[in-house]
N, C-alpha and C positions, 0 to 999 in steps of 0.2 A: 214770190216765195221767200219767207224769212227763215234763215237757217241760223240757229244759235250755236255758239262755241263757248263752252263753259269748262271749268276745271279749277283745281286748287291754284292759288297764286304760284307762279313760277313754272307752270306746265307748258307755256309757250303760246298762250292765247294772243297776246299782242303781236308777237313776231309773225305768227300765221296770219293774223288779220292784216298786217302790213303787206305780206306776200299776196294775199287775195286782192287787196286794194290795187297793188301794182298790176294785177291781171285785169283790172277794170271793174271789179265788183264794188258796189256800195258796201262799206264796212263801218258800222257804228261801234265805237269804243265806249262801252257802257259807263266807264269811269267818268267820261265827259258829260254824262246825262244825270248823274245822281246829286249834283250840287244842291238843287232846291229841296232835296228830300233828306238832307243830313239833319238829324235831330239831336245829335250830341256826339261826344267822344268817349270811347271806352279806353281810358288811359292804361288800365291793367293789361288789356289785350292789344294795345297800340293799334286801334282801329276806329273808324268812324261808325256811328250808329245811324242807320238809314231806314227810313220808313219804306221798306221794300214793297209792302202791299199797295200803298198809294202810288209809288213809282211805277210798278207793273201795271196798275190800272190806268194810269195816264200816259203810258208809253205809246208813241205813235209807231205802228209797224212800218218796216221798210222792205223793199224788194232787194234782198242781198243778205248780208251777214251782220249779226250782232255778236260782239265778243266781250266777255267779261265773266267774272266770278258769279254773277247773278243771272246770267243769260237763261238758265233753266227755269227761272221764275216767270219768264215771259211766255206768251203763246206763240211758240215757233212752229213752223211746219215740220222741220227736222231739227235735231239737236245732236251736237257732237260733244262728247266729254273727253277732254284731253287728259292724259295720265302721264305720270313720270315716276320712275323708281325713286323712292324716298331719299336714297343716298345722293343721287344726281340732283334731286330737288333741293336738298340741303345746300349743295355746292352752288346752285344757281342763286338761291336766296342770300347766301353769304356774300356772293359777288355784288349783290344789290345793297349790301350793308344792312340787311335785316338784323334785328336784335336776336340773340340766341333763343330766347323764349318763343318768339314769333316763328323762327325757323323750326323749332321742335314741334310747335302746335300744327304748323302746316304739313310737316313730314308725317306726323301721326294721323292727321286728317286724310292725307293721301293713302296711307297704309290701310286706313279703315274704310276707304271707298266713299267718303262722305258726299262728294259731289255726284258720284254715280248713283248712290242710293237715293238722294233727293231727286235726281233726274228720272230714275226708274219709277219712283212714286208718282211723278207728275205726267209722264208721257207713255204712250203706247209703245211697246217694244219695236214696232215697225218704223218708228221715228228716230231711233237712237243708234249712234255709232260711237263706240269707245275706241280711242286711238292712243296708242303708246308713243310718246314723243321722245322717250329715252334714247339718246344717241342718234336721233334723226334730225334732219335739217327741216327748216321751215318750208322749203320747197317741196320736200317729200310729203310732209303733213298736209300742205295746202292741196297737193295733187289728190290725195285720198279724200279730203273733205269736199273738194270740187266734184269728184266722182260720186260721192254719196249724195250730195245735193242734187246732182243731175240724174240720180237713179241708176247709175252705172255699176255700183257695187251695193250689195245688200246691207241692211242694218246688222249690227253685231255688237254684243257687249257681254260682259260677265266672265271673260277669260283671263283677266289680269288679276293676279292675287299676290299682293305684297304683305299679307298679314304676318309672314315670318319676320319681317322687319321689326315688328313690335316685340317679338320674343327676345331680341337682342337688347331691348330697353329695360327689361325686367330684372 
């Protein structure tokens, strides 16, 4: 079974992935797999341009977890969308020394549910868990993800609403 962990940058995918790896699971960090599929640089957005269609088509499934911003583009058996309140997300990205424009773009994407919407468009609702990482440890989040993967907790999404964050920007 391949379980994907997706979300806006800064929501905790890598930390949760490391926690799951420490528990003995195979965890593929998708940023390590995209190198051959980089087709350019988007200097304005401070991001790589990746041929995600070819990457997803050629990706070899694993028994375990795949984590990364594009995990929802793969054919996972189950998918977890990590979420984080935009204010906390901004702080996390600032600690990583992201540029202000990139921080704003990611906080707005989180408030607009971009990763969740893309996931809901690609997966059956019975395969999706939305998990708020705001103020929660990687251990807590990994526990919930492990339970979801093992069928111990039901799918759940659509209850997190940070759209009010955007009102403060207008």
